[in-house]
C-alpha positions as CSV (number, residue, x, y, z in Angstrom):
1,M,-7.6,19.0,-12.8
2,S,-5.0,16.1,-13.4
3,K,-6.2,14.7,-16.4
4,P,-3.6,16.6,-18.8
5,Y,-1.0,15.3,-16.6
6,V,-2.1,11.5,-17.0
7,I,-3.4,11.3,-20.4
8,E,-2.7,8.3,-22.7
9,Y,-3.9,7.5,-26.2
10,D,-5.1,3.9,-27.1
11,S,-4.3,2.4,-30.6
12,D,-7.6,3.9,-31.8
13,G,-6.6,7.4,-30.7
14,K,-8.9,7.4,-27.9
15,A,-8.0,9.2,-24.8
16,H,-7.9,7.7,-21.5
17,Y,-7.1,9.2,-17.9
18,P,-5.6,6.1,-15.8
19,D,-5.8,7.2,-12.4
20,H,-6.4,10.5,-12.7
21,S,-8.4,10.9,-9.3
22,L,-5.0,9.6,-7.4
23,K,-3.0,12.4,-9.6
24,S,-5.7,15.0,-8.6
25,F,-5.3,13.9,-5.0
26,E,-1.6,14.0,-4.8
27,M,-2.0,17.4,-6.7
28,Y,-4.4,18.7,-4.0
29,C,-2.2,17.5,-1.2
30,D,0.8,19.5,-2.5
31,K,-1.2,22.7,-2.0
32,W,-3.6,22.2,0.8
33,E,-3.8,20.2,3.9
34,Y,-5.2,16.5,3.8
35,D,-8.9,16.8,4.5
36,E,-12.3,15.7,3.7
37,F,-11.9,17.4,0.1
38,A,-8.5,15.2,-0.4
39,E,-10.2,12.2,0.7
40,M,-13.3,12.7,-1.8
41,I,-10.6,13.4,-4.6
42,K,-8.7,10.5,-3.9
43,H,-11.9,8.0,-4.4
44,D,-13.6,9.9,-6.9
45,M,-13.6,7.0,-9.4
46,G,-14.6,4.4,-7.1
47,F,-18.2,4.0,-8.1
48,H,-17.3,4.3,-11.7
49,T,-14.5,1.5,-11.6
50,L,-14.9,-0.6,-8.3
51,K,-16.3,-4.2,-8.4
52,G,-17.2,-6.9,-6.0
53,C,-15.8,-6.5,-2.3
54,D,-13.7,-3.5,-3.3
55,L,-17.2,-1.8,-4.3
56,I,-18.8,-3.1,-0.9
57,E,-16.0,-1.5,1.2
58,H,-16.0,1.5,-1.1
59,C,-19.8,1.9,0.0
60,K,-18.6,2.0,3.8
61,L,-16.2,5.2,3.2
62,D,-17.8,7.9,5.5
63,N,-18.4,10.2,2.5
64,A,-19.8,7.1,0.5
65,N,-22.9,9.2,0.0
66,H,-21.5,12.3,-1.2
67,L,-19.1,10.2,-3.9
68,Y,-22.6,8.3,-4.8
69,A,-24.1,11.7,-5.8
70,T,-21.3,12.8,-7.3
71,A,-20.9,9.9,-9.4
72,W,-24.4,10.4,-11.0
73,A,-23.3,14.2,-11.6
74,E,-20.3,12.9,-13.5
75,L,-22.0,10.5,-15.6
76,Y,-24.8,13.0,-16.9
77,A,-22.3,15.9,-17.1
78,N,-19.8,13.4,-19.3
79,S,-22.8,11.7,-21.0
80,E,-21.6,13.0,-24.5
81,L,-18.2,11.5,-24.2
82,F,-20.3,8.4,-24.1
83,G,-22.4,8.9,-27.0
84,G,-25.5,10.5,-25.1
85,F,-28.2,9.3,-23.0
86,N,-29.2,6.6,-25.3
87,S,-25.8,4.9,-26.0
88,D,-25.0,1.5,-24.8
89,S,-22.0,2.7,-22.7
90,F,-24.2,5.4,-20.8
91,K,-26.8,2.6,-19.9
92,I,-24.0,0.1,-18.8
93,K,-22.7,3.0,-16.4
94,R,-26.0,4.0,-15.4
95,K,-26.8,0.5,-14.6
96,K,-23.6,0.0,-12.7
97,L,-24.5,2.9,-10.3
98,I,-28.0,1.9,-9.9
99,K,-26.6,-1.5,-8.6
100,A,-24.1,0.0,-6.2
101,L,-26.9,1.7,-4.3
102,K,-27.7,-1.6,-2.6
103,Y,-24.6,-1.4,-0.8
104,L,-24.8,1.8,0.6
105,N,-25.9,2.4,3.9
């Protein structure tokens, strides 16, 4: 929902969407009350981007299991953006999600 508002291009012309989940969260809260959906939007990218202690804390969120399932759905839905299922990028992202599983309760 927010990607058009935060899009940036690197020197190779590749699109990046920094903090798009935070922008989506802000846009959601502008229209609706803060609720569990707002919380999930706010933390949408955690399993894709967080490391170490931050990832461990992310796994303690009340909705962490839902966010984890969503992270897998996003990975597969966007796989072509990473070069397909056999690309190194996809494999790295998949491995990160597998490692994160050990921190979920």
